[in-house]
C-alpha positions in Angstrom: -33.5 28.7 22.8 -36.1 30.8 24.7 -36.3 28.1 27.4 -32.6 28.1 27.9 -32.5 31.9 28.1 -35.1 31.6 31.0 -32.9 29.1 32.8 -34.5 25.8 31.5 -37.7 26.3 33.5 -40.5 23.8 34.1 -43.2 24.7 31.7 -46.7 24.8 33.3 -49.1 27.7 33.1 -48.0 30.5 33.5 -44.4 29.7 32.9 -45.2 28.0 29.6 -46.7 31.4 28.4 -43.5 33.1 29.4 -41.4 30.7 27.4 -43.8 30.9 24.4 -43.9 34.7 24.5 -40.1 34.9 24.6 -39.8 32.4 21.7 -42.2 34.5 19.6 -40.3 37.7 20.5 -37.0 36.1 19.6 -38.4 34.9 16.2 -40.0 38.3 15.4 -36.7 40.1 16.2 -34.4 37.5 14.6 -32.6 36.8 17.9 -30.9 33.6 19.0 -29.8 32.6 22.5 -26.6 34.5 22.4 -28.0 37.7 20.8 -31.0 37.9 23.1 -28.8 37.7 26.2 -26.2 40.1 24.7 -28.9 42.7 23.7 -31.3 42.2 26.6 -30.6 45.6 28.1 -31.8 47.3 24.9 -34.9 45.2 24.1 -38.5 45.8 25.1 -39.6 42.3 26.3 -43.2 41.1 26.6 -44.9 41.8 30.0 -44.9 38.1 30.8 -41.1 37.9 30.6 -40.7 41.0 32.8 -43.1 39.6 35.4 -41.1 36.3 35.4 -37.8 38.1 35.8 -39.3 40.3 38.5 -40.0 37.3 40.6 -43.8 37.5 40.3 -44.1 33.8 39.3 -41.7 32.5 42.0 -38.1 31.4 41.6 -37.1 28.7 39.1 -35.4 25.7 40.6 -32.0 26.7 39.3 -32.4 30.3 40.1 -32.7 33.1 37.6 -30.2 33.1 34.7 -27.6 35.8 34.9 -26.6 38.1 33.3 -29.9 37.7 31.4 -32.1 38.7 34.3 -30.1 41.8 35.3 -30.1 42.9 31.6 -33.8 42.3 31.1 -34.5 44.3 34.3 -32.0 47.0 33.0 -30.1 46.9 36.3 -33.1 47.6 38.5 -33.7 45.3 41.5 -36.4 42.7 41.0 -39.8 43.9 42.4 -40.2 40.7 44.4 -36.5 39.8 45.1 -37.1 36.7 47.1 -39.7 35.3 44.7 -42.4 35.0 47.4 -46.0 35.2 46.4 -47.3 38.8 46.0 -49.3 39.8 49.0 -47.7 37.1 51.3 -46.7 39.8 53.8 -50.1 41.5 54.0 -52.0 41.5 57.3 -54.6 38.7 57.7 -58.1 39.7 56.6 -60.8 39.5 59.3 -63.5 37.7 57.3 -66.1 38.0 60.2 -65.6 41.8 60.2 -65.9 41.9 56.4 -69.1 39.8 56.5 -70.6 42.2 59.0 -69.7 45.2 56.9 -71.2 43.7 53.8 -74.3 42.6 55.6 -74.8 46.2 56.9 -74.4 47.5 53.4 -76.6 45.1 51.6 -79.1 43.9 54.2 
């Protein structure tokens, strides 16, 4: 049921942790697929589920399940809306300059 709530995702680390965390959360709170979706806006989900729904682990092949995602995020936009890797838009690091700085600091 947890996997279906997440959109039937491929389970490899770290997505398997997300599915497992959600499954344990659902059991602990006596939730089934329908109730977890219906009550999502009022539940405090594990951090792994929030990270997944915020796009920090990429975008699942079928996209994010709605309305579950919107409810989990409590109507806030995802932190990484396009699902791209965090930091992908950062400027390139000049490794030669960094090496010079570290050599000056450490000798």
